[in-house]
Residue, then its C-alpha position, 0 to 999 in steps of 0.5 A: x055196080x055204080x060208079x065211085x070216085x074213079x069209075x067202077x071197082x070191085x073184086x075180080x070175077x065176083x063183084x066185077x065180071x067179064x059179062x059186066x065189063x062187056x055190058x059196060x062197054x056197050x052202054x058206054x059206047x051208046x052214051x060216049x059216042x054222041x057226047x063229050x066233055x067241054x073245057x069246063x067238064x060239062x056234057x055237050x053233044x058232039x058235032x059228029x059221032x065218035x066211033x073209036x075208043x082207045x083201051x089200056x090196062x094195068x098188070x093184074x092177072x084179070x086185066x086182059x080178060x076185062x080189056x077184051x070184054x070191054x073192047x068186045x062191048x064197044x065193038x058190038x055197038x060199032x065202035x072201032x077198038x084200039x087196044x094199047x095193051x099194058x098202058x098207064x091211065x095217063x097214057x090212055x087219057x093222052x091218046x084219047x085227047x090226041x086222037x079226039x076219041x073215047x078212052x077206057x082203062x082197066x085198073x084198080x089203081x092202088x088196090x091189091x091184085x085181086x081187085x079190078x076196075x074200069x074207068x072211062x074218058x069222054x072223047x078228048x080224054x076228060x073224066x066223066x061228070x056225074x050227069x054222063x056217068x048217070x047216063x051210062x048207068x041208065x044205058x046199062x039198065x036198058x040194054x037191047x040186042x045190038x043192031x049196029x054193025x060190029x066195030x073192029x079191034x086192033x092194037x098199036x103201041x103209042x108210047x112214043x108220042x106220050x113219052x115225047x109229050x111228057x118230056x116236052x114239059x122240060x122246054x128243052x132242058x134235061x135232067x142230066x146229073x140227077x140220080x133217081x130211084x124209080x119204084x114202078x109198083x110192078x104196074x102199068x108204068x114198068x116200061x114207060x117210066x124208065x124210058x121217060x126218065x132215061x130219055x130225060x138224061x137222068x141216071x135211073x135205078x128201077x125197082x119193082x118193075x117185074x110184074x107177074x099179074x099178082x105183085x102190083x102194089x104189093x109192098x111197093x109203089x106210092x102206097x108203100x114208099x118205104x121201099x123206094x126210101x130204102x133204095x134211095x139211101x142204099x144207092x146214094x140217090x138224090x131222090x126217089x119217086x114211086x108210082x101206083x099201079x096205073x101210074x096216075x099218082x106219085x109219091x117222092x122221097x128226098x135223099x135221106x129217105x123222108x117221104x114227100x107226100x102229095x101236099x108237099x109236091x103240090x106246094x113245091x110245084x105251085x112255087x115252081x110254076x109261079x116263079x116261071x109265071x105259069x101258075x094261072x090266077x096264082x091259084x091251086x085246087x086241092x081237096x078237103x083231105x089236104x092238110x091244114x098246113x098246106x092252106x096256111x103255107x099258100x096263104x102266107x105265099x099269096x096263093x089262093x086255094x080252091x077246095x073240092x070234094x075227094x077225087x081227082x075228077x072234082x079237082x079237074x072240074x074245078x080247074x076247068x071251071x076256073x081256068x087254073x093250071x095246078x091241082x091235086x090230092x094228098x095221095x099223090x094225084x097231081x094234075x097239070x091242067x095245061x099238059x094233061x086231063x088227068x093225074x100223071x105220076x110221070x109228068x109230076x116226077x119230071x116236073x119235080x126233078x126239074x125244079x130240083x135240078x134248076x135250083x141246085x137245092x136238094x128236095x129236102x130243102x124244097x119240102x121244108x120251105x114249101x109247107x109244114x104239115x100239122x099232125x094228121x091221123x087217118x083211120x079206116x073203119x070197114x063197114x058192112x055196106x058203103x054209107x055215103x051219108x056217114x058225115x050226117x050220121x055222125x054229125x053230133x059225134x063229130x061236133x063233140x070231137x071238134x069241140x074237144x079240140x078247141x078250134x086247134x084242129x080239123x075233123x073230116x069223116x067220109x065214106x070211101x068212093x071205092x070200098x066199104x070203108x069209113x075214113x076218119x081224118x083228124x088234124x090237131x096241134x099234136x100227133x097225140x091229140x089227133x090220134x085220140x080224137x081219131x080213135x074216138x070217132x073210129x070206135x064210135x063208127x065201128x060200134x054203130x056200122x061194122 
């Protein structure tokens, strides 16, 4: 298996096996125990070897098996393993940063329960740049019988330091008086999410927080915001927030049940940070999937936009390289670089609710002021094999569709980083124009590559 945009991912026990997880642990130990990632996300040699890894995972039924196999691989290479048990991706990244050790997460994020995945953090909690991922892949191919004395495997609960860290974003303020619905996606945020929001002083109604190993992301969470939207209206809440399976992304809804997506959340947070003088360089980092309406709103507000490829690790690289403080993706990965080394749904929720409370205005008003989205249509086309160069293969067809839009829209065609899918995205002046153009390109892709 190869690294995608967010680690390795596949169907549990077929594409992703326990044997592979064990070998990945060994290969990662060999590479990451002597390499780190500096503030600009480039590989560097560590002053001293790192001999500890923290591992956590989500609530899928296959996760304990992969956590154990991955830990055994690290231990076989002499790395001591701290198993956090069920833990969100941001919790693992925070512990890796706090302790200065390697991090590993077993999760397929927003995917259905039958999938699983493994993502790795270099010492200090930063995602791996391409050069380090390539080194791990190379080590996988050349594994020899381990000669290093086995490391130890232990467990400990580190929810308190992480919860304290998230709440420190409030700077002594609290969220008393705010009524919020939290959809925990039956995932890794089921325990820590309610704990953090209740400690903030908010009144919290929790839904989708009864994981059974198979219901993670099942008609709930950030990919199904209709559940939290209905709960907000039912309970008369001020707003709702929905995590994904590993709690590194967040989608919100306002008091009317209207979805507030990642683009709007980033725009709201950009305005909030700049108001406090905390938006470094008056700049925000987003991906090519970010709506054109976001770019127009930031331009009008005098905020510079830096654009990257799809994937929060590319956003992270650009944040580090430019010394910026805020970035993220339309899907709800939002990165506060002064506080975290990865997207963090709870950190985003606390920041967003804090903005709403301090202003005394509803989330709906903030979303309306922040930006106006152009109609955007996304069509996924399943193909036989992943085609990394799909944009080049369809270049002539893309140019034809863009010409028909007459300069009033935008087309983006790319391969999914985690699945055999072609993603066709079109923005246009009207929803009808966007749908027609997207369906046209999707039909061409199906005919040629399905």
